C-alpha positions in Angstrom: -5.7 -12.1 0.6 -8.8 -13.9 -0.4 -10.7 -10.6 -0.4 -8.0 -8.9 -2.6 -7.7 -11.3 -5.4 -4.4 -12.7 -4.2 -2.7 -9.4 -4.1 -1.3 -8.4 -0.7 -2.1 -4.7 0.0 0.3 -4.5 2.9 3.3 -5.4 0.8 2.2 -3.9 -2.5 0.7 -0.6 -1.4 3.2 2.1 -0.5 1.0 3.1 2.5 0.0 -0.5 3.4 -3.6 0.5 3.2 -6.1 -2.3 3.9 -9.4 -0.9 2.6 -8.8 0.7 -0.7 -6.7 3.4 -2.4 -5.5 6.5 -0.7 -7.0 8.9 -3.3 -3.6 9.8 -4.8 -3.3 7.3 -7.7 -3.2 8.8 -11.2 -3.8 6.7 -14.4 -3.4 3.5 -12.4 -0.1 4.5 -11.0 0.9 5.1 -7.3 1.3 8.7 -6.1 4.8 7.9 -5.1 5.7 8.2 -8.8 4.7 11.9 -8.6 7.0 12.6 -5.6 10.2 11.3 -7.2 11.4 9.7 -10.4 10.9 6.0 -9.9 11.9 3.6 -12.7 10.0 1.6 -13.5 6.9 3.4 -12.2 5.0 1.7 -9.4 1.4 0.7 -10.2 -1.3 1.4 -7.6 -1.9 -1.9 -5.7 -5.5 -1.1 -5.2 -6.0 -0.5 -8.9 -4.5 -3.9 -9.5 -6.7 -5.5 -6.9 -9.8 -3.9 -8.4 -8.8 -5.1 -11.9 -8.1 -8.6 -10.6 -11.4 -8.9 -8.8 -13.2 -7.5 -11.9 -11.5 -10.2 -14.1 -12.5 -12.9 -11.6 -16.1 -11.7 -11.4 -15.7 -11.0 -7.7 -16.1 -7.2 -7.4 -18.4 -7.7 -4.5 -15.3 -8.5 -2.4 -14.0 -5.0 -3.1 -16.8 -3.7 -0.8 -15.8 -5.8 2.2 -13.9 -3.7 4.8 -11.1 -5.3 6.7 -10.8 -4.5 10.4 -8.1 -2.0 11.4 -4.7 -3.6 11.8 -3.0 -3.4 15.2 0.4 -2.0 14.2 1.4 -1.7 17.8 2.4 -5.3 17.9 5.0 -4.9 15.2 8.7 -4.8 15.9 9.6 -1.8 13.8 10.4 0.3 16.8 8.8 3.5 15.5 10.4 6.4 13.8 14.1 6.4 13.4 16.5 9.2 14.5 19.6 9.6 12.5 22.5 11.6 13.9 25.6 12.8 12.1 28.8 11.3 13.6 29.9 14.7 15.0 26.5 15.0 16.9 26.6 11.7 18.6 27.1 11.8 22.4 
């Protein structure tokens, strides 16, 4: 989080992106706001990171790329499959 001005991109970004915005933010807001009505609207984490680093005079940190995260070690178990009660075996 030292590279991102104390803002965690994994928890604050809807896509958990580690190296900058996805290209979908509009006017500083996350693209998930466009897909559905979210109240209050969700700000783009990477816009917040950029603004924080700019305020701290540390924009050079914005150019540092984080190594890819190994998501295979997580315990999420992959995509879920939801079955209606009448379809369960």
